C-alpha positions as CSV (number, residue, x, y, z in Angstrom):
1,M,26.3,34.9,-72.0
2,T,27.0,34.9,-68.3
3,G,28.1,38.5,-67.6
4,P,26.2,40.9,-65.2
5,S,22.5,41.5,-65.8
6,V,20.8,44.9,-66.1
7,N,20.4,45.6,-62.5
8,G,24.0,44.6,-61.8
9,S,23.2,41.2,-60.2
10,T,25.4,38.3,-61.1
11,G,24.2,35.3,-63.3
12,P,22.7,32.0,-61.9
13,T,25.9,30.2,-62.5
14,E,28.0,32.6,-60.4
15,R,25.3,33.0,-58.0
16,S,25.3,29.1,-57.3
17,A,28.9,29.1,-57.2
18,L,29.3,31.8,-54.6
19,L,26.5,30.4,-52.5
20,N,28.1,26.8,-52.6
21,A,31.5,28.7,-51.6
22,E,29.8,30.3,-48.7
23,E,28.2,27.0,-47.4
24,R,31.6,25.3,-47.6
25,T,33.1,28.2,-45.9
26,D,30.4,28.2,-43.1
27,A,29.8,24.5,-43.0
28,N,31.8,23.7,-40.0
29,G,30.3,26.6,-38.2
30,Y,26.8,25.6,-39.3
31,L,27.2,22.3,-37.8
32,A,28.8,23.4,-34.7
33,N,25.6,25.7,-34.4
34,D,23.4,23.3,-35.1
35,S,24.8,20.8,-32.7
36,H,24.5,23.7,-30.1
37,H,21.2,24.3,-30.8
38,K,20.3,20.5,-30.2
39,N,22.1,20.7,-26.9
40,D,20.2,23.6,-25.9
41,N,16.9,22.0,-27.0
42,R,17.8,19.1,-24.9
43,W,18.5,20.8,-21.7
44,T,15.1,22.9,-22.4
45,Q,13.0,19.9,-23.0
46,W,14.1,17.9,-19.9
47,P,12.2,20.5,-17.5
48,M,9.3,20.5,-19.8
49,K,9.2,16.9,-19.9
50,V,9.5,16.7,-16.1
51,A,6.9,19.2,-15.8
52,H,4.4,17.3,-18.0
53,L,5.1,14.0,-16.2
54,T,4.6,15.5,-12.9
55,W,1.3,17.0,-13.9
56,S,0.0,13.9,-15.7
57,T,0.6,12.0,-12.6
58,V,-1.0,14.2,-10.3
59,V,-4.2,14.8,-12.1
60,R,-4.6,11.1,-12.9
61,D,-6.7,10.8,-9.6
62,Y,-9.1,12.8,-7.9
63,V,-7.6,12.0,-4.4
64,N,-4.4,14.2,-5.3
65,I,-6.5,17.0,-4.5
66,F,-5.2,16.4,-1.0
67,L,-1.7,16.9,-1.9
68,F,-1.6,20.5,-0.4
69,F,-1.8,19.0,2.9
70,V,1.7,17.7,2.3
71,P,3.6,20.9,2.9
72,L,1.2,22.0,5.4
73,G,1.5,18.8,7.5
74,I,5.6,19.1,7.2
75,V,5.5,22.9,8.2
76,S,3.0,22.1,10.9
77,G,5.3,19.4,12.3
78,A,8.6,21.5,11.9
79,L,7.1,24.6,13.5
80,H,5.5,22.5,16.3
81,W,1.9,23.7,15.9
82,D,-0.8,22.3,18.0
83,A,-0.9,18.4,18.0
84,S,-4.4,18.2,16.8
85,A,-3.4,20.3,13.6
86,I,-0.3,18.2,13.2
87,F,-2.3,14.9,13.5
88,V,-5.0,16.2,11.1
89,L,-2.8,17.8,8.6
90,N,-0.6,14.8,8.4
91,F,-3.6,12.6,8.7
92,F,-4.9,14.1,5.1
93,A,-1.2,14.4,3.8
94,I,-0.8,10.5,4.0
95,I,-3.8,9.7,1.8
96,P,-2.6,11.3,-1.7
97,L,1.0,10.0,-0.8
98,A,-0.3,6.6,-0.4
99,S,-2.2,6.6,-3.7
100,L,1.1,8.0,-5.4
101,L,3.0,5.3,-3.8
102,S,0.9,2.7,-5.2
103,F,0.8,4.1,-8.8
104,A,4.5,4.3,-8.9
105,T,4.8,0.8,-7.5
106,E,2.5,-0.6,-10.4
107,E,4.4,1.5,-13.0
108,L,7.6,0.1,-12.0
109,A,6.5,-3.3,-11.5
110,A,5.0,-3.3,-15.2
111,S,8.3,-2.9,-16.6
112,T,10.3,-5.4,-14.6
113,G,8.6,-8.8,-15.1
114,Q,6.0,-10.9,-13.2
115,A,8.1,-12.2,-10.6
116,L,10.1,-9.2,-9.8
117,G,6.9,-7.2,-10.2
118,G,5.1,-9.3,-7.8
119,L,7.8,-9.2,-5.0
120,M,7.8,-5.2,-5.6
121,N,4.1,-4.9,-5.0
122,A,4.4,-7.2,-1.8
123,T,7.2,-5.0,-0.7
124,F,5.6,-1.6,-1.4
125,G,2.0,-2.5,-1.5
126,N,1.9,-1.8,2.3
127,A,4.5,0.6,2.4
128,V,2.6,3.2,4.4
129,E,1.6,1.0,7.2
130,L,5.4,-0.4,7.1
131,I,6.7,3.1,7.6
132,V,4.3,4.3,10.1
133,S,4.9,1.1,12.3
134,I,8.6,1.2,12.1
135,I,8.5,4.9,13.3
136,A,6.1,4.0,16.0
137,L,8.3,0.8,17.0
138,K,11.3,3.6,17.2
139,D,9.4,5.5,19.6
140,N,8.6,2.4,21.5
141,Q,4.9,2.8,20.9
142,V,4.4,-1.1,20.5
143,R,0.8,-0.8,21.0
144,V,0.2,1.5,18.1
145,T,2.3,-1.0,16.0
146,Q,0.4,-3.9,16.9
147,A,-3.0,-2.2,16.6
148,S,-2.0,-0.7,13.2
149,M,-1.2,-4.1,11.9
150,L,-4.5,-5.8,13.1
151,G,-6.1,-2.7,11.8
152,S,-4.8,-3.3,8.4
153,I,-5.7,-6.8,8.2
154,L,-9.3,-6.0,9.4
155,S,-9.9,-3.2,7.3
156,N,-8.8,-5.2,4.1
157,I,-10.8,-8.3,4.9
158,L,-13.9,-6.5,6.2
159,L,-14.1,-2.9,4.9
160,V,-12.4,-3.4,1.6
161,L,-13.9,-6.7,0.6
162,G,-17.3,-5.7,2.0
163,C,-17.2,-2.5,-0.2
164,C,-16.2,-4.6,-3.2
165,F,-18.9,-7.1,-2.7
166,F,-21.6,-4.3,-1.9
167,V,-20.6,-2.1,-5.0
168,G,-20.2,-4.6,-7.5
169,G,-23.6,-6.3,-6.0
170,L,-25.4,-3.2,-7.1
171,R,-24.5,-3.4,-10.8
172,Y,-24.7,-7.3,-11.1
173,S,-27.1,-9.7,-9.1
174,E,-24.2,-12.3,-8.5
175,Q,-20.4,-12.1,-9.3
176,S,-18.0,-15.1,-9.4
177,F,-14.3,-15.3,-8.7
178,N,-11.9,-18.2,-8.8
179,T,-12.5,-20.6,-5.9
180,T,-9.1,-22.1,-5.8
181,V,-7.5,-18.9,-5.1
182,A,-10.0,-18.0,-2.5
183,S,-9.7,-21.3,-0.7
184,T,-5.8,-20.8,-0.9
185,M,-6.1,-17.6,0.8
186,S,-8.6,-18.8,3.5
187,S,-6.2,-21.2,4.5
188,L,-3.3,-18.8,4.9
189,L,-5.7,-16.7,6.8
190,T,-6.4,-19.3,9.2
191,I,-2.6,-19.6,9.7
192,A,-2.1,-16.3,10.2
193,S,-5.0,-16.4,12.8
194,A,-3.3,-19.3,14.7
195,S,-0.1,-17.4,14.9
196,L,-1.8,-14.6,16.9
197,I,-4.2,-17.1,18.9
198,I,-1.1,-19.5,20.1
199,P,1.1,-16.5,21.8
200,A,-2.0,-14.9,23.2
201,A,-2.9,-18.0,24.9
202,L,0.4,-18.9,26.2
203,S,0.7,-15.2,27.4
204,A,-2.5,-15.8,29.4
205,T,-1.7,-18.8,30.9
206,L,1.5,-17.6,32.2
207,K,0.1,-14.6,33.4
208,S,-2.5,-16.7,35.5
209,M,0.2,-18.5,36.9
210,S,2.8,-15.9,37.8
211,H,0.3,-12.9,38.4
212,P,2.6,-9.9,36.9
213,E,2.1,-6.3,37.3
214,P,0.1,-4.5,34.7
215,G,3.3,-2.4,33.8
216,D,5.5,-5.5,33.3
217,G,6.8,-6.4,29.7
218,P,6.3,-9.7,27.9
219,S,7.8,-12.9,29.5
220,P,10.9,-14.4,27.9
221,E,8.8,-17.3,26.9
222,V,6.3,-15.3,24.6
223,L,9.1,-13.4,23.1
224,L,10.9,-16.7,22.1
225,L,7.6,-18.1,20.7
226,S,7.0,-14.8,18.9
227,H,10.5,-14.7,17.2
228,G,10.3,-18.4,16.3
229,T,6.9,-17.9,14.9
230,S,7.6,-14.8,13.1
231,I,10.6,-16.6,11.1
232,I,8.3,-19.4,10.1
233,L,5.6,-17.0,8.9
234,L,8.4,-15.2,6.7
235,G,9.1,-18.7,5.2
236,V,5.7,-19.5,4.7
237,Y,5.0,-16.1,2.9
238,V,8.3,-16.8,0.9
239,M,6.8,-20.2,-0.3
240,Y,3.3,-18.7,-1.2
241,L,5.0,-15.9,-3.3
242,Y,6.9,-18.7,-5.1
243,F,3.6,-20.8,-5.3
244,Q,1.6,-17.8,-6.6
245,L,4.1,-16.3,-9.3
246,K,6.1,-19.4,-10.4
247,S,5.0,-23.0,-9.7
248,H,1.3,-22.6,-9.7
249,S,0.9,-19.1,-11.5
250,Q,-1.9,-20.6,-13.7
251,L,-4.3,-21.0,-10.9
252,F,-4.2,-17.2,-10.3
253,E,-4.7,-16.2,-13.8
254,E,-8.1,-14.9,-14.7
255,T,-9.8,-16.9,-17.6
256,P,-12.4,-14.6,-19.3
257,S,-15.4,-16.3,-21.3
258,D,-15.2,-16.2,-24.9
259,A,-18.0,-13.5,-25.1
260,E,-15.4,-11.1,-23.3
261,D,-12.4,-11.9,-25.2
262,V,-12.7,-9.0,-27.3
263,E,-13.4,-6.6,-24.6
264,V,-10.6,-7.9,-22.4
265,Q,-7.9,-7.8,-25.4
266,G,-8.8,-4.0,-25.9
267,E,-8.6,-3.2,-22.2
268,N,-5.1,-5.0,-22.1
269,I,-4.0,-3.0,-24.9
270,E,-4.9,0.1,-23.0
271,E,-3.3,-1.2,-19.8
272,E,0.1,-1.8,-21.7
273,E,0.5,2.2,-21.9
274,H,2.2,3.4,-19.0
275,L,2.6,6.8,-18.1
276,L,6.0,6.4,-16.3
277,G,9.2,4.5,-17.4
278,P,11.4,2.5,-14.9
279,W,13.6,5.5,-13.8
280,A,10.9,8.0,-13.7
281,A,8.7,5.5,-11.4
282,T,11.7,5.0,-9.3
283,I,12.4,8.7,-8.6
284,V,8.7,9.2,-7.8
285,L,9.1,6.1,-5.5
286,V,11.7,7.3,-3.5
287,I,10.5,11.0,-3.3
288,V,6.9,9.9,-2.1
289,T,8.5,7.4,0.4
290,L,10.6,10.0,1.8
291,L,7.4,12.3,2.2
292,V,5.3,9.5,3.6
293,A,8.3,8.9,6.3
294,I,8.2,12.5,7.1
295,C,4.5,12.8,7.6
296,A,4.2,9.5,9.3
297,D,6.9,10.8,11.8
298,Y,5.0,13.8,12.7
299,L,1.5,11.9,12.7
300,V,2.9,9.2,15.3
301,G,4.8,11.8,17.4
302,S,1.4,13.7,18.1
303,I,-0.6,10.4,18.9
304,D,0.0,11.0,22.8
305,S,-1.2,14.5,22.5
306,I,-4.1,13.5,20.8
307,V,-5.1,10.6,23.4
308,Q,-4.9,13.0,26.0
309,K,-7.2,15.7,24.4
310,T,-9.5,13.7,22.7
311,G,-9.9,10.7,25.0
312,M,-9.5,8.4,22.1
313,S,-7.2,5.3,22.8
314,K,-4.2,4.5,20.9
315,T,-5.9,1.0,19.9
316,F,-8.7,2.9,18.2
317,I,-6.0,5.3,16.5
318,G,-3.9,2.3,15.3
319,L,-6.9,-0.1,14.6
320,V,-9.2,2.0,12.5
321,L,-7.8,6.0,11.6
322,I,-4.3,4.8,10.4
323,P,-5.5,1.7,8.4
324,I,-7.9,3.8,6.7
325,V,-5.2,6.2,5.7
326,G,-2.7,3.8,4.8
327,N,-5.1,1.4,2.7
328,A,-6.8,4.5,0.8
329,A,-5.4,3.6,-2.8
330,E,-6.2,0.0,-2.1
331,H,-9.6,0.9,-1.1
332,V,-10.3,2.8,-4.3
333,T,-8.6,0.2,-6.6
334,A,-10.5,-2.7,-5.2
335,V,-13.9,-1.1,-5.4
336,V,-13.2,0.4,-9.2
337,V,-12.3,-3.2,-10.1
338,A,-15.3,-4.8,-8.6
339,W,-17.5,-2.5,-10.3
340,K,-15.9,-3.5,-13.5
341,D,-16.7,-7.1,-12.4
342,K,-13.0,-8.1,-12.0
343,M,-13.5,-9.9,-8.9
344,D,-10.4,-12.1,-9.1
345,L,-8.4,-8.8,-9.1
346,A,-10.4,-7.5,-6.3
347,I,-10.1,-10.6,-4.0
348,G,-6.6,-10.2,-4.7
349,V,-6.1,-6.8,-3.8
350,A,-8.4,-7.1,-0.6
351,V,-7.4,-10.5,0.9
352,G,-4.0,-10.4,-0.8
353,S,-3.1,-7.4,1.2
354,S,-4.2,-8.8,4.5
355,L,-2.0,-11.8,3.8
356,Q,1.1,-9.3,3.2
357,I,0.3,-7.8,6.5
358,A,-0.2,-10.9,8.4
359,L,2.5,-13.3,7.0
360,F,5.2,-10.5,6.0
361,V,5.1,-7.0,7.5
362,T,4.0,-8.3,11.1
363,P,6.7,-11.0,11.5
364,F,9.2,-8.6,10.0
365,L,8.4,-5.8,12.8
366,V,8.7,-8.7,15.4
367,I,12.2,-9.3,13.9
368,L,13.0,-5.8,13.5
369,G,12.1,-5.2,17.3
370,W,14.3,-8.0,18.4
371,I,17.2,-6.5,16.4
372,V,16.6,-3.1,18.2
373,D,15.8,-4.5,21.5
374,V,12.1,-3.4,21.4
375,P,9.7,-5.8,22.9
376,M,7.4,-6.2,19.9
377,T,5.5,-9.7,20.1
378,L,2.6,-11.5,18.6
379,D,1.1,-11.3,21.8
380,F,-1.9,-9.1,20.7
381,H,-4.5,-8.6,23.6
382,T,-7.1,-11.2,23.9
383,F,-10.1,-9.1,22.5
384,E,-7.9,-8.1,19.6
385,T,-7.1,-11.7,18.9
386,V,-10.5,-13.0,19.2
387,T,-11.9,-10.3,16.8
388,F,-9.3,-11.3,14.3
389,F,-10.2,-14.9,14.3
390,I,-14.0,-14.2,13.9
391,A,-13.4,-11.8,11.1
392,G,-11.2,-14.3,9.3
393,L,-14.1,-16.9,9.8
394,V,-16.6,-14.7,8.5
395,V,-14.6,-13.9,5.3
396,T,-13.7,-17.6,5.1
397,Y,-17.3,-18.4,4.9
398,L,-18.6,-15.8,2.8
399,I,-15.7,-16.2,-0.1
400,Q,-15.5,-20.3,0.1
401,D,-18.6,-20.4,-2.7
402,G,-17.0,-18.4,-5.2
403,K,-19.8,-15.9,-5.6
404,S,-21.0,-12.7,-4.1
405,N,-23.5,-10.3,-3.9
406,Y,-24.2,-7.0,-2.3
407,L,-26.0,-8.6,0.8
408,E,-22.6,-10.3,1.6
409,G,-20.8,-7.1,1.2
410,G,-23.4,-5.5,3.6
411,L,-22.3,-8.2,6.2
412,C,-18.8,-7.6,6.2
413,L,-19.6,-3.7,6.5
414,G,-21.9,-4.2,9.1
415,M,-19.1,-6.5,10.9
416,Y,-16.5,-3.6,10.5
417,M,-18.7,-1.2,12.1
418,I,-19.4,-3.1,15.1
419,L,-15.8,-3.7,15.6
420,A,-15.0,-0.3,15.1
421,I,-17.5,0.9,18.0
422,A,-16.1,-1.9,19.9
423,F,-12.3,-0.7,19.6
424,Y,-13.7,2.8,20.2
425,V,-14.7,2.1,23.8
426,Y,-11.8,-0.6,24.2
427,P,-9.1,0.6,26.8
428,D,-5.5,0.5,25.8
429,E,-4.5,-1.4,29.0
430,P,-7.1,-4.1,29.6
431,T,-7.3,-6.3,32.6
432,I,-4.9,-9.2,32.7
433,G,-6.1,-12.3,31.9
434,G,-9.6,-12.4,30.2
435,I,-11.3,-15.4,28.5
436,F,-8.0,-17.4,28.2
437,S,-6.8,-16.9,31.6
438,T,-10.4,-18.1,32.6
439,L,-10.2,-21.2,30.6
440,S,-6.7,-22.2,31.8
441,G,-7.7,-21.3,35.5
442,R,-10.3,-24.4,35.2
């Protein structure tokens, strides 16, 4: 019997029929509402996902605590605060931005393959120095540009490499690395040194013959030599990239011992987990690059006032202060991997970054100055050229045996401190001539 029950409710069959009819009647509306809810969830999930990635990116590194200097630095420059405040705030603002720039580059390079990833690391690895130098070149601050380039090279091959050897040597009595890679990098470093010595020698010879005024610009002969040398160095750098990433890539691969295979495989699994996807990394790269450009513009614009107030030379600011800011992320990375006994990677970060500056960034800036009619040359002052040659010589002797310890690290750090003191007392406009003119006058 399927009639109504005692309490007036319908039977199971009628109830099922009514429910089915109601579902059929409301089926389109239900599906439409469900799709509408899904669209709402999609719009609400995106901001939450962006906020989560932003927070995860910021808290991954302790150096990002300095990010609050970024808005302060931009505001100080926009409102024309005191030059000292503008310089200091933007100085500390670029440090975390350099770290974020390095992180975004590594995340993007991880998803683009080895060859393209290596090219991106070469392009963006020294983006801070490149941006600062381009802005300084735009403002006709040729001395700041030259000093920033040379300072980045010296900072990497002496300060960064010295910290790697010293910190790693405190944990291990002796560390080893690939001698073939070290020999190749030493040869390229010698070529880079020669590319600065030859223009400096030519300039000194011409000055001893013509006796120009101190305010005169570079001679046409030095400009022609610098432009030709820069084009050749860019070609050498492209050849080196192909050699490293394609034709002889096996020489640059780390070969761990059998006892470390399990540990290395576990570390590789962890390293494959990346926080940012390609699109997110690209967005971070664009935003951080714009912020670096803004802060660098204010930083460079305040240099003249800082020189007048503090008595520091532009050479010291470009050679010591700006490279420390620009290479902050690389400093931390190299020291951390050296502590983990990954010296091949540490050598690649320290010396490889110097080669990028010497063979790619500096020639590129000379060509850029040629295009915008700014007399940027490879004629660095005699004292700077000699220091670069000596630093390269010291590093070549230290890495040619493929082994390192804390004493060698102490030697590099001591050499860097000596150069820092020397550049602090070094004037922006030294006397024309020097050692090269003395030799050529004999």
